[in-house]
N, C-alpha and C positions, 0 to 999 in steps of 0.2 A: 432213576438214579438217586432218588431221595433216600435210598437205603443208607447212604453215607451220613446224611444229616441225622438220621434216626439213631445212629450209633454214638452221637455226641453225648458225653457224660451229663447226667441230669443236672448237676450243679452249674453247667455251662449253658444249658438250653435257654434260660431267660436272657442271658447276656447276648447270645447269638441272635435271638429274636429281636432284641433292641438294636443291634447293629444292622440287621436286615431292614427294620422299620426306618432307621435313619437313612439307609441307602435308598429306599423307596421314596422317602420324603425329598431327598436331594436328587432324585432321578439319575442315580449312578449305580455302578456294579461293585459289589464287595465280594471278595474271595478269601476263603480260608486257604493258607498256603504252608509250605515248608514241613518242618518236623511234626507239626500237629496233624497234618493230613497223613503223613507217613505212619504215625502211631495209631491214628484212627483206623486205617486200613488193616494194620497189624493186630489191632485189638489191644494195644498197650495204652494204659492210662496216661494222659498228658493234659495238664490243665493250663498250659501257657498258649494262649491264642495268638496267632500271627495272621493279620488281615491286610490284604492288598486292595487298594482302592483305585479304580480307573478314573483318575482325576486328581484333585488336590487332597491327598491323604492327611496332611497336617490340619487343614480346615475341617475335614471330616472328623478327625479325632477330637478337635476342640469342640465341635458341635455335639458329638457323642458324649464327651465328658460333661458338658453343660447340662445335657438331658439327665445325667445321673447325679448331678450336683457334686462332682468331684473334680480334682485338678488334673491337668495334662502336662506331661513333660515333653517338650519339643526338642528334637535333634535336627536342626535345620540343615546342617552340613550334609547329612545323609538322607534327608527327606523322610525321617521317621518320627514317630511319637509313641509314648507309652502312657496308658491309662490304667490306674489301679481302681477297681470297683470297691465299694464299701465292704464287700465280702473278703477283700484281700486278693482276689483273682486279678491277673494281669493280662492286658491286651496290648500287643504291639501293632501299630498301624503304619503303613507306608504307602506312598504313591507308587504306581507301577513305574519302573525305571530301568534304564540300561546303565551299564558301568564299564569303565575301562581302567587299566592299570598303567600308569606312566612308566613304571619300572617294576622288576620282580620284587615281591614282598612289600610293595608300596600300598598304602591305603587306597581304595578305589576312588575314582572321580565319577560322580553319578549325574545323570541327566534324565529328563522325562522320557518314558518309553511305553511300550505296550505291555500287556500281560505276558505275551510270548517272550519279549525281551527280559522281563523281570524273572521269569522262570529259568531262562537260559543263563543268567548270571549266577545261579546257585551252584553249590559244590558238587552234588551228585544227582543222578536221575531220580533216586528215591526221595529226594527232597525238592524235586522240581515239578510237583503236581499241585493242583489247586481244585477247590470245590466251590462252585458258585452258590451263594446264599439264596439267590433268586429261585433256582430250580433244582439245586442239589447235584448239578452236572459235574462230573469229574473231568478236569482239563489236564490232559497228559500228552504234551507235544513230543516228549523225549523218551518215552518207553519206561517210565518209572514203575508203573504197575507191573509190567512184565519182569523187571529186575527184582522187584519185591518178591514176586512169586518164585523166582529162581534163586533168591537169597544172594543177590549180586550187588556189589558196590561198583558203580561206573561213573567216571567223570563225564562232563558234558562236552569238553573240547580238549585238544592236546596241550594247551597252555595252562590248564586249570591249576596244577600244583606250582607252576612257575609264577603265575599271577599272585597266588595266595598260598604260600607253603604251610600255613596253619591247617590247610585241608589235609595234610599228611596226618596230623594228630586226629582230626575228625574221622578220617577213613579208618584208622586203627580203632578208634572208640566205637564206631558203629559196627565194624566187623566183629569185634569181640563181644559187644553187648548183645547183638542179635544172632550171633553165631553164623554170620554171613561170610562171603569171600570177596576180596578185591579181585575183580576180573582181570585176566592176564594183561591186556593192553594198558589198563589203568595202573596196574602194579608196575609195569615197565616205566610208565611216565613218572610214577612216584619215585622209583629208584633213580631215574635220571635227574630229578630235582634234588635228591639227596647227594648225588655225585657232584652237583654244581655247588654244594654247600649252602643251599638256600635256607636251611633251618637257622643257620647262624646269622642270616640277614634279617630275620624277623625282629621287630622291636621286642626287647625282653619282657615288657609288660604284657604284650599280646601272647608271648610264649607262656608266661605265668598263668594267664587266664585259661589257656587250653590244658596246661599241665594240671592245674587244680581240678578242672572238669574230669580229666582222666582219673585222678586220684579219688574223686568222689564217686566213681562208678561202683556198682555193687561188688565186683571182684576185680579191683584194679591190677592185681598181680598178672592177669592175662594180658592186659594192655601194656604193662611194663615189659613183660617178656617179648611181646611183639615189637615194641619200639627198640628194645635192645638188639633184637635180631636184625631189624631193618636198618637202624641208624646209629645205635649206641646212644650214649648220653653226653657226648662231647659238647652238645649245644647248651648243656647246663654248666659243665666244667670239664675240661679235658682230662683231669685226674680222676673223674668219677667212673669207676669200673664196677660192673655188677658181677658178683660171684655166686656160687652155690650157697655160701653163707648168707649173702644178702637175701636170697629167695627163702631160705629157711627162716630168717628173721621176719620177713614180710608175712609168711604163713603163720608164724606165731602171733604177729600183730593182728591178723585176721581173726584168730581164735580169741584173743583178748577182747577185741571189739565185740564179738558175738557174746562173750561172757558178760561184758558190761551191759549190753543191751538187754540181755535176758534177766539179769539180777538187779539192775538199778534203773528201772523204767521211770522213776520219779525224779531222777537227776536231770540236770540240763543236757541238751543234745550235745553229742560229741562232734568236734570238727575232725572227722575220721581222716580227711585228707592230710591233716597235719601229722597224724601218727604215721601214716604211710610214707610221708615225706621224710620223717625222722628215720624210718627204716631204709629208705632209698639212699639217704646221705650218710648213713652210719659209718662208712669207711673213712669219711673225711674228718680232718681236724677242725676244731672250733673256728680257727681263723679263716678257713676256706668256706665254712658255712656262713660266716659273717659276710664274706665276699659275695656269696650267692644271694643272700638276703638283700644286700645293697643293689646288686645287678638287676634283680627281678622286682625290686620295690615292694618286698613283703612288709606288712604292717608291723608295728612295734610289738604287739602281743604275739604275733606269729613268730617273729624272730626270737622273742623271749622264750617261747616254748621249745623251739628247736635247740637253742643254746643251753637251756637248763638241763636238757637230757644229757648233753655232753659234760656238763659241769659236775653233775652228781654221780661220781664214780668212786673208786677207792674206798675210803673210810665209810662213806655213805652206804655202799653195798655191803661192806663187812658188818656194820652195825645192824642193818636190817636182816642180815642172815643169821643173827644170834637168836637162839630160842629164849634166852634169858633177858632180852631187851625189855625195858619197861614201856608200858603204853604211852607214857608222857614223851618218851624219846621217839617212839614211832610217830606220834602226833607232830612233834617238833620238826622231824625230818620231812614229812609228807604234806602237812597242811599248807605250806607255801606253794606247793606245786599244782599245776593244772592236771585234770584227769588225763589229758593227752600224754603229758610227760610220764605220769605214773603208769599208764598202761604200756607205754613203750618200754619202760624199765622192767615191768612185770613180764613182758614178752621176751626181753633180752636175756634175763637171768633165770634159768630153769632150775631154781633152788627151792625145794618145797617150803622151807622155813621162811625164806624171803617172800615167797608168794603168799604164805599164810599171814604173815605180818601185814602185808598190803591189804589182804582181804579183811583182816580185823580193823584196819584203818577205815576202809570203805563201809564196813558193816556197822561199826561201833563208834569210832572216834571222830570221823569226818564231820565237821560242823558242830562238834560238842561245845556247849556254852555253859557258863555258870549262872546261878540264879541271883547272886547279889549284884548290886549296882552302885554307882557313885553316891546315890542318896543314902544307901546303907552305910557306906564308909563315912560320909559326912555326919550321919547320925551318931556314929561312934567317936566322932571328934578327930578323924584323920585329916591331916593337912592335905589339900589338893596338890597335884603335881605329879612328878615321875613316880612317887611312891604308890599312887593308885595302880599304875600298870604293874609294878613289882608285886603288889598284893594280889591283884587279879591273876597274874601269871602263876603265883604259888598256889592259889586256890584251884585254878584249872589243872595244874599238874597233879594236885592231890586228888581231884575228881577223876582224872584219867586213870590214876593208879588205884582207884576204888578206896581211897582213904576218907573221902567224904561223899555222901550220896544225895543230900538234899540241902535246902537253904539253911536250915537250922544248923547243920553240921558245918556248912561253909562259914556261917557267922561265928561259930565256936572256934573254928580254926583261925579266923581273923583276930578274934580277941586274944587267942594264944600268941599270935604273931605280935600283937600290940604290946603284950606284956614283956616281950623281948626288947622293947625299947624304941619302936617306931614313933616319931613325933606325932602328937595329936593337937587338935584345936583346944583353946580354952572354952569353958562353958558358954561364955558370951559369944565367941566366934562361931561355935557350933550352932547356936540358936539362930544365927543369921545365914547359915549355910545349908539349910535343909533342902534347897532346890538344886544343889550341886549334883551334876551327873558326869 
């Protein structure tokens, strides 16, 4: 059965061996569990290790972190710990435990349990398998391997979706990601949980986490369609209705994300989920989007990107749709916006001139800088203050419009501006201001 351990990605082999050595030294058993085991069997790359210890998992994690010379983060309430190796790889440790839910959608209460208990508390059979590091033995009490082979998603007990309704989101995510099917009895239980309105009973921050995971999927449109068919999106906001126009917009977003990834590999990574969320919420007014941001506790930067898309309409779109627009105007309109907002706008408006102007911004103007500095202005006797910004703005505008091309031409333009009457320093003041920037 060591064939499973032999399939572990090479970059994880060393860490796995160190976990096993720690287990041997402490005379305990360590098991790979959960999604890592599922993906290992499926041949899907997964670098997030989840380890269950028969015994004190927190003490084990601390000792393991000490052996690596790294820190450990303990979550005592849930009996779990996280260790980040120096390589950046993450390992989650836990003691084998059982859990129960005091009420539907409540966070679980946990207590010490066996490995069998620990696997039974999981969401689906395909996530309820373990591999022992001692001998590579697959532990499969609940038929997960057979369900994997038959591409089936099955809950472990009838109250699964009632105990934790976020499992509804996970069922959809796994079903669409792997092209599996929720088996009939589990689907019936899922729909019963929806009829009881349990999605609305989940704490909004937990819903946010699962919604973001769905929108981060390779093709989240499939998940969105499945959720809409099963439950709708009242759990986000009752007024949120998905139409064919919404799906057309989401497909355009998918194309724009692909376009960006293909052409701008050196730029910062996109938060693709933000762009898909813009598409999902497109039919709502800005004030309702603000309400959603507050309800789900979205971060300030995330809220800003969602709302900036709604704000830049009308004149903004009209200007960017003009073939005669000056480069400096393109820069002024787009430079303050995030890539996520820009791509959402590019997806929304299927106007060739509009798209070409955005492409010009991304290809040419984005991040354009001038060569002169505050030292150059001080050397010319320019008084420091707001005038610096005004001069720099005029020089950048000229550079964007190809009126200046290098530092010499920038300086020549500044001298021309100064001749028009901008205040300068006296010679004595200038001599003492050479370090101004």
